[in-house]
C-alpha positions, 0 to 999 in steps of 0.5 A: 726410798725407804727400801733402797735405804733400809738395804743400804743401811743393813749393808753397813751393818756388822755382826758382833756376838750374834747381834747386828751393830752400828758405828754411831758416826758412820751411821749418822754420817749416812743418814745426813747424806741419804736426807739431804735430797729431802731436806732440799725439797722440803725448803725449796723456794723459802727464805731459810734466813726467814724461818726461826731455828725451832721451826727448822727443827721441828720441821727437819725432825719430822723428815727424820722420824719419816725416813728412819721409821722402818729402820730396825736399827731406831736411833736413840734421842741423842743420836736423833738430836745430833742429825738434826742439828747437822742437818740444820747446819748443812741446810743453812750453811752448805747446801745450794738453799743456804742464804748467802753470808753478809757482805762488808757493808752490811755486816757493818749496818745495824740490824734495822739498816740492814733489814731495810737494805735486803726488805723486798718491796711487796709488789715485786715479790712473787705471789706465792711468797706474798700469799705466804708472808700475809698469811703467816703460816709458821706462826699459825701453824705452831699456835694451832698444833700447840692448841690442839696438843693441850685439847687431845693430850688427856685422850691420847694418853688415856689410850696409851700404855706409857709404861709399855711405850717408854720401852719401845724405839722412838720410831716405832712408838711414833708409829703407834701414838700416830694412829692413836693421834689420828683417831682423837682427831676424828672423834673431836672433829679437829682437822690438821693438815699432814704437816701439822699432824706430823708436828703434834705427833713429834711434840707429843714424843718430845714430852714423852721421850724427850725434853719437850719443848726444849728438843728444838733448842737443844738440836740448835747449834748456835745456842750455848745456854737455854735458860728457863724462868718458870713456864712462860719465860725461856731465854736462850744465849747465842754469841754472847747475847741473851734473846727470848723465845717463843717457847712455852710449857703448859704450867709449873707442873710440866716444867717439874716434870722435865726437871725431874726426867733430866735428874733421874737419868743420873740417879739424883732428884728434885723435890720439896726436900732437895729443891736445888741440884746439878744434873747433866744431859746425855750429851753432857750439857751442864744443868742446874735445877732449882724449884719452889720454895726456894725459886718464888716464880715456878721452877727454874732450869739452867743449861749450859749446852755441850758443845760438839765442836772441839775447841783448840787453842789454835781455833781460840787464836782464829777466833780472837779469843786470844792471840798466837803468841798467847796460844802458844805460851799456853801450850808450852805452859801445859806441855811444861807440867804447870799447875794452871789456875784458869779464873773467871766469872760465870759463863766466862769460858773457863771450862772451854779454855781448860779442855783446850789446854788439856789437849796438850796433855800427853796420851800416856799420863793418867789423868783423874777429873773431879766434878760436881757434874762431869762435863769436861771433854778430855780426849786422852785415852786414859781418863778417870772421871769422878763426880760428886754426890748429894746426900740420900733421903736420910741425910747419908752418903754425901761425896764431897769434892774435898773427899774425891780429891783426898781419894784421887791421891790413891789412885796414882794420878800423873795429872788431877783436874778440878771442874771447879774449886769452890771450898775446902777441896782447895786445901787437898788440891794445894797440897797434891800440887806440892807434893808431886802432881804438878801439872794439875788443872782447875778453875775458879770463880774471880774477875782479876788474877790477884782476886783469884789468890784471895779466893783460895785463901779464903777457901783454905780458911773454910776448911778449918784450918787455923794457919798464919796467913802468911803460911796460907800464902806460901803454900799457895804460891808454891803450888800455883805456878801460872794463872789464866784469866777469861772474860765474857766482855759486853759484845758477847766475845770470850777473851783471855785478858790476862796471862799471870805468873806466879813469882814467890813471896815478898815478905807476907805477899805473893809476887806476880808478873803478867806476861799477856794483857789485854788492852781496850780501845774502843768499839767498832761500828759492828758493835764489837770491842777493838783492842789488842793482846800484847806481851809484857816483854818480860823473861817467863819465870817457867823458863827453866821449866820449859828448857827441861822440856826443849821448849824454852827458845819457842817460848822466848820467841813468842814473848 
């Protein structure tokens, strides 16, 4: 197969400047098509629903490594992770082996009842499946490989030129590492079968080139957050709920090494002098790292994964995060160049909603984004991405959000998008909105729309500007047109709970009106909350803006 596929891949390359290049999307799609038969063969006769996602990632990773090791155009780490994720997704949802979706009856059952319904008595199971269930090979293999890795890793690292190895493509390094591992296993009289040896090499490669034990979780598309609390506690979020995993690190130093690898990619550092840092992965995932002495129980890493699936307002309506009418109103608000503030708690989906609303921005507009750690996924061609910078070892060179907001005003932006407003930059943002930069977007941490206004007022105070409260509120009322409140509810679902307009001032108070609200009604048998998105029936204050863009009739129909 390797020879045939190698020819097919080389046929897809093009010559540019004397070097062979290959479009990543086309290349990955071709790999997916080629590897599907091998993946099917590897998992034939197995119950996919019973195999943990991390194990799927490791086993499919072995197939990818074997199939691509002779390819001169080696996949980089990010492309390899995307390829593994695509194959897992296809295997579980679109392949002939994909488990059937639960029936309506099963969907309404508790997990324990559903498990009892699907359980097959041992006497009726095929002999091979009975033996596999008794022996539990998946758990034992993982434990055996991990123990073996701890025993041989120092010897393997001594025999490998790490500095030279780091310059090699992953597939070539895999071949060299496999030879060394085979030698060391023989010398230490350790016996592993072929699958276990593949797993061992993959673990060593992940430690050397990737993020070690986190690689399977990063390849799992169902995981939205990865939370590492020291070496022995790793949690993931799936569908809004946290679950413990069996992923472990060797010790605190192992976690710290992974943390340093993450921050070094973007030119930052984490040590005792800088024990707190924000960073991002190569795929855009957001990372927060805090280490001792601030983190008492060991280095702590929080990863908000980058979603490969583009979220749109239409998709959010289909997922019941918003109603169709709310989606249309938000589209019209973005098209009408309103200054919009998205408010919500941590992990409520503010950035996701901001990305979805930004898709309504005209492609001819110049957009400047300002973030602590760049994670916005704007699709427009004319986007300038700015990112803050921490101070250096001498305590100088820091570039703050406020510095970037001030500088962005000199860059002729049509729209300014702030990833998160959290401090004195609120002053410059409001001034920008009040001086012709309409259509700007930003997010703020708050639990209700009125609290978002209070937070903005407090942030202006943090800038050291002594203005009367009424003057500050007048600035806010003149700058902000709409607040969209998003919330992560106890069933794990993110919902937009308020779309609130700012009308103006009445005395010393900012006046607002709700256009839509979410009304909670109860809980279903499946644990999901029931409720309705309701329109207040009020005429939107921005109807005149919508009329300027020819969207007023559609707006009023939605109300």
